[in-house]
C-alpha positions in Angstrom: 28.5 52.1 116.8 27.7 48.3 116.5 27.4 46.8 120.0 28.7 50.0 121.7 27.4 51.2 125.0 29.0 53.5 127.6 30.0 50.3 129.5 31.0 48.0 126.6 34.7 48.8 127.3 34.4 46.8 130.5 34.6 43.5 128.5 37.9 44.6 126.9 41.5 44.3 128.1 42.5 47.5 129.8 45.8 49.1 130.8 46.9 51.8 133.3 44.1 51.3 135.9 44.5 51.5 139.6 43.9 48.4 141.7 41.1 49.4 144.1 40.9 47.3 147.2 37.2 48.1 147.7 35.2 47.3 144.5 31.9 48.0 146.2 33.0 51.5 147.2 34.1 52.1 143.6 30.7 51.1 142.3 29.0 53.4 144.8 31.1 56.4 143.7 30.5 55.7 140.0 26.8 55.4 140.6 26.9 58.8 142.4 28.8 60.4 139.5 26.1 59.1 137.1 23.5 61.3 138.9 25.5 64.5 138.9 25.1 67.3 136.3 27.2 67.5 133.2 30.4 69.6 133.4 30.7 70.3 129.7 27.6 70.5 127.4 27.1 68.6 124.2 26.5 71.9 122.4 29.9 73.2 123.5 31.6 70.0 122.3 29.9 70.4 118.9 31.1 74.0 118.8 34.7 72.9 119.5 34.4 70.3 116.7 33.4 72.9 114.2 36.4 75.1 115.2 38.7 72.1 114.9 37.3 71.4 111.4 38.8 74.7 110.4 42.2 73.6 111.7 42.0 70.6 109.5 42.0 73.0 106.5 44.7 75.3 108.0 42.1 78.0 108.6 42.5 77.9 112.4 45.2 76.8 114.9 44.8 74.6 117.9 46.5 75.8 121.1 46.2 73.0 123.7 48.0 73.5 127.0 47.9 73.2 130.8 49.2 71.2 133.7 51.0 67.9 133.4 48.7 66.7 136.2 46.3 68.9 138.2 46.5 68.7 142.0 44.3 69.3 144.9 47.0 71.3 146.8 47.7 73.9 144.0 44.0 74.6 143.3 43.5 78.4 143.8 41.9 81.4 142.1 45.2 83.0 141.5 46.7 80.0 139.8 43.6 79.6 137.5 43.8 83.3 136.7 47.5 83.1 135.8 46.8 80.1 133.6 44.1 81.9 131.7 46.3 85.0 131.4 49.2 83.1 129.7 46.8 81.2 127.4 45.4 84.6 126.3 48.9 86.0 125.8 49.9 83.0 123.7 46.6 83.3 121.7 47.2 87.0 120.9 50.8 86.3 119.8 49.7 83.4 117.6 46.7 85.2 116.1 48.6 88.4 115.4 51.5 86.5 113.8 49.6 83.8 111.9 46.5 85.7 111.0 44.1 82.8 111.8 41.7 82.1 114.7 43.2 80.2 117.7 41.2 77.4 119.2 41.9 77.5 122.9 41.8 74.1 124.7 43.1 73.7 128.3 44.5 70.6 129.8 42.4 71.5 132.8 39.3 70.7 134.9 39.9 66.9 134.7 43.6 66.3 134.1 44.2 64.6 137.4 45.5 61.2 136.4 48.7 60.0 134.7 49.9 56.7 133.2 52.9 55.2 134.8 55.7 53.1 133.4 55.9 51.0 136.6 53.2 49.7 138.9 55.4 50.1 142.0 57.8 52.7 143.2 60.7 51.6 145.3 62.4 53.7 148.0 65.1 51.6 149.7 63.8 48.2 150.5 60.2 49.4 150.4 57.9 49.2 147.4 54.5 50.9 147.2 52.0 51.6 144.3 53.2 54.4 142.0 51.6 57.8 142.3 49.0 58.0 139.5 47.7 61.5 140.1 45.5 63.0 142.7 42.5 61.3 141.1 43.9 58.0 142.4 46.3 58.4 145.3 48.7 60.8 147.0 52.3 61.8 146.2 53.4 61.0 149.8 55.3 57.8 150.1 53.2 55.9 152.6 50.9 52.9 152.5 47.7 54.8 153.2 48.6 57.7 150.9 49.5 55.4 148.0 46.4 53.2 148.3 43.9 54.1 145.4 40.8 55.8 146.9 37.5 55.9 144.9 36.3 59.0 146.9 39.0 61.0 145.0 36.9 60.7 141.9 34.2 62.7 143.5 36.7 65.3 144.7 38.0 65.6 141.1 34.4 66.2 139.9 33.7 69.0 142.3 37.1 70.7 141.8 36.6 70.4 138.0 33.2 72.0 138.4 34.6 74.9 140.4 37.5 75.3 137.9 35.1 75.5 134.9 32.8 77.9 136.7 35.7 80.3 137.3 37.3 80.0 133.9 33.9 80.7 132.3 33.6 83.8 134.4 37.0 85.0 133.1 36.2 84.1 129.5 32.8 85.7 129.4 33.0 88.3 132.3 35.4 90.9 130.8 38.8 89.5 131.8 39.3 88.1 128.2 38.2 91.4 126.6 40.9 93.0 124.3 40.1 96.1 126.3 42.0 94.4 129.2 44.9 93.3 127.1 47.4 95.6 128.9 46.6 93.7 132.2 47.7 90.3 130.8 51.4 90.9 131.2 52.4 89.2 134.5 55.0 90.9 136.7 57.7 88.3 136.4 57.2 88.1 132.6 56.9 91.9 131.9 60.6 92.6 132.4 61.7 89.7 130.1 62.5 90.0 126.4 59.2 88.3 125.5 57.3 90.5 127.9 58.7 93.6 126.3 57.8 92.1 122.9 54.2 91.4 124.1 53.9 95.0 125.4 54.9 96.3 121.9 52.2 94.0 120.4 49.7 95.4 122.9 50.5 98.9 121.8 49.7 98.0 118.2 46.5 96.3 119.1 45.4 99.2 121.2 46.1 101.6 118.3 43.9 99.4 116.1 41.1 99.4 118.7 41.3 103.2 119.0 41.0 103.5 115.2 38.0 101.2 115.1 36.3 103.2 117.9 37.0 106.4 116.1 35.2 104.9 113.1 32.1 104.6 115.3 32.2 100.8 115.8 30.6 99.7 119.1 33.6 97.7 120.4 31.9 96.9 123.8 29.0 95.2 122.0 31.2 93.1 119.8 31.4 89.6 121.3 34.6 88.7 119.3 36.5 91.5 121.1 34.9 91.3 124.6 34.7 87.5 125.2 36.8 84.4 124.5 35.7 80.9 123.7 37.6 78.4 125.9 37.3 74.6 126.0 38.6 71.9 128.4 40.3 68.5 127.8 42.1 65.7 129.5 43.4 62.2 128.9 40.6 59.7 129.2 42.4 57.3 131.5 40.1 56.2 134.3 37.2 54.9 132.2 34.9 54.3 135.2 34.9 58.1 135.8 34.4 58.9 132.1 31.6 56.4 131.4 29.7 57.5 134.6 29.7 61.0 133.2 28.5 60.0 129.7 25.2 61.5 128.8 22.8 61.1 125.8 22.1 64.4 124.2 18.4 65.0 123.3 19.1 67.3 120.3 21.1 64.8 118.2 20.6 61.5 120.2 24.3 60.9 120.5 26.4 60.1 123.7 28.8 62.7 124.9 31.4 62.5 127.7 30.3 65.3 129.9 33.6 65.5 131.9 35.2 67.7 129.2 34.7 69.0 125.7 37.6 67.0 124.3 39.3 63.7 125.5 42.4 62.1 124.2 43.9 58.6 124.2 47.5 58.3 125.4 50.4 56.6 123.7 50.2 53.7 126.2 46.5 53.0 125.8 45.9 53.3 122.0 45.7 49.6 121.2 42.7 49.1 118.8 41.6 45.9 120.6 41.6 47.4 124.1 39.2 49.3 126.4 40.2 53.0 125.8 39.8 52.8 122.0 36.5 50.9 122.5 35.1 53.6 124.8 36.1 56.7 122.8 35.1 55.3 119.4 31.5 55.5 120.6 31.2 59.1 122.0 30.5 62.1 119.9 33.1 64.5 121.5 36.1 65.6 119.5 38.9 63.3 120.5 42.6 63.2 120.3 45.2 60.4 120.1 48.9 60.5 120.9 51.1 59.3 118.1 54.5 58.1 119.4 57.6 56.6 118.0 56.2 53.0 118.0 53.2 54.0 115.8 53.2 52.2 112.4 51.4 53.4 109.3 49.0 50.5 109.2 48.1 50.8 112.9 47.5 54.6 112.6 45.2 54.2 109.6 43.3 51.4 111.4 42.8 53.6 114.4 41.6 56.5 112.2 39.0 54.2 110.8 37.9 53.0 114.2 37.8 56.4 115.9 36.5 58.4 113.0 34.7 56.0 110.6 32.7 58.8 109.0 35.9 60.8 108.4 34.3 63.8 110.0 36.5 66.9 110.0 37.2 68.1 113.6 36.4 64.7 115.2 40.0 63.4 115.4 43.2 65.2 116.3 46.5 63.3 115.9 49.0 64.5 118.5 52.5 63.7 117.4 55.0 63.1 120.3 58.1 61.8 118.6 61.0 63.5 120.4 63.5 65.7 118.7 65.8 62.7 117.9 63.0 60.8 116.1 60.6 63.4 114.5 62.4 63.9 111.2 62.6 60.2 110.4 59.4 58.9 111.9 56.7 61.6 111.3 56.9 62.1 107.5 55.8 58.6 106.5 52.8 58.8 108.9 51.8 62.2 107.6 52.1 61.0 104.1 50.0 57.8 104.7 47.2 59.8 106.4 47.2 62.3 103.5 47.1 59.6 100.8 44.3 57.8 102.6 42.3 61.1 102.6 41.9 61.2 106.4 40.5 64.5 107.7 42.5 65.1 110.8 44.1 67.9 112.8 47.8 67.3 113.1 49.1 68.7 116.4 52.7 68.7 117.9 53.4 67.6 121.4 57.1 68.6 121.8 57.1 67.8 125.6 56.7 64.1 126.2 59.3 62.8 123.8 62.0 65.2 125.2 62.0 64.4 128.9 65.5 63.9 130.4 67.2 63.7 133.8 69.7 66.3 134.8 73.0 65.1 136.2 71.5 65.7 139.7 68.6 63.4 138.9 65.9 65.9 138.4 63.4 65.2 135.6 63.5 68.1 133.1 63.2 69.2 129.5 65.4 71.5 127.3 63.7 74.5 125.7 66.0 74.0 122.7 64.7 70.4 122.2 61.1 71.6 122.5 61.6 74.3 120.0 63.5 72.1 117.6 60.8 69.5 117.5 58.2 72.2 116.8 60.2 73.6 113.9 60.7 70.1 112.5 57.0 69.4 112.8 56.1 72.5 110.7 58.9 71.9 108.2 57.6 68.3 107.6 54.0 69.5 107.0 55.2 72.1 104.6 57.3 69.5 102.8 54.3 67.1 102.6 51.8 69.7 101.6 49.7 69.3 104.7 48.7 71.5 107.6 50.5 71.6 111.0 47.3 72.5 112.8 48.2 72.9 116.4 50.5 72.4 119.4 50.0 70.6 122.7 52.1 71.9 125.7 52.5 71.1 129.4 52.7 74.6 130.8 51.7 76.8 133.8 51.1 80.4 134.5 53.3 80.2 137.6 57.0 81.3 137.8 58.4 77.8 138.0 61.9 76.5 137.1 61.3 73.1 135.6 62.4 73.3 132.0 66.0 74.3 131.1 66.8 77.3 128.9 64.6 79.9 127.2 65.3 83.6 127.4 65.4 83.3 131.2 68.4 81.0 130.7 67.2 78.5 133.4 70.2 76.3 134.2 70.5 73.0 136.1 71.5 74.9 139.2 68.1 76.8 139.1 65.9 73.7 138.7 65.4 73.1 142.4 64.5 76.8 143.1 60.8 76.5 142.1 60.3 72.9 141.0 56.6 72.4 141.9 55.2 69.9 139.4 53.4 66.8 140.6 54.6 64.8 137.7 56.4 66.1 134.5 58.3 69.4 134.1 56.2 72.3 132.6 57.0 75.5 130.7 56.6 78.5 132.8 54.6 81.6 131.6 57.7 83.3 130.2 58.8 80.2 128.3 55.3 79.6 127.0 55.0 83.1 125.6 58.4 82.9 124.1 57.5 79.7 122.4 54.2 81.3 121.1 56.1 84.1 119.4 58.5 81.5 117.8 55.6 79.4 116.6 53.9 82.5 115.1 57.1 83.1 113.1 57.0 79.5 111.8 53.3 80.0 110.8 54.2 83.3 109.0 56.7 81.4 106.9 54.0 79.0 105.8 51.9 82.0 104.7 
């Protein structure tokens, strides 16, 4: 914590930031954000850290998923409910199969910005700033639409607040109760093979609940059966937003980013001598870091020391995103080095970002078979190294989209354009997400 403040990152080199034309307006917006209430409490962040500490030891499993990039246009009660429904379905499939608690963390209520490979996007002879997410600018290809607008930061805050309010009402207000489990099977999933499998699982769980009730247990009074703990996360990309929402907690005297329970550093912004690492090293939230193909053993261990100097279990999650072609060669040496150094981390698998391809027609997509293959390799590597594969990190949605190829629905290239709604990268739909959860549960059973 030497020389760290919530603004010390401003003196460091920084990547992936929009070029705002009006610096004074940006300062006004950041000052306004600094006066607004916290979205996520420090106590909730500490609770998440305790749950992640169990995942370090293989006594819990991290399920982190949600939109590639949230948008203003697709914000609705129905979409949020469908998202929560598929997260609960996946949780039940994983818990029943693996026999361990599932830590539910959404990529939601703040995941509005995305790093870009190119500063400019060209269409014909015209070049404009790239779309960086609704937090920054608009998808429409026009000069005004693509100009970074500081007022969007405030819109993100208020939409995130509304999102959190609704998700909390679902998690604590009865929707997440196992009594309601029969209602979690969405219409378009129910007729699929995985929907039928989920229905069979529901029947078994309902039989167990009936038995417990017959034994005189007060099921409605048991919080574990009637409520769900749910946390939020996003990539900490726009540090002006994050530092404006950083608050000192009175109970432990530590700074917490109040925009989410968990933040992560992306593969493009994890340089140890740059602003994103400088900012996140000083906050007390649990944090994640993407570990891509260019990561070396020495660099990874150095970052572990910077981001988690006390080696606190639950503080740091390493999110491997190697790609199916690289994972078996590149991941084992890193896992081995972290183990030999005695680092207490959660290892999580992101099988999405290393497996993005373009279809022959030019549509960005991912193959379900590649996603599944990387997940299986991830667990096999950890079994071989004597470590714990502690979680998964997906881009997914509760909507019936056609963005990733394959799965039991057999989505083909000719179907991609039918319901391709993402604002950035292709997502698993609800049916594919549930299918993957069952397959992961089988991998975790093998480990047992």
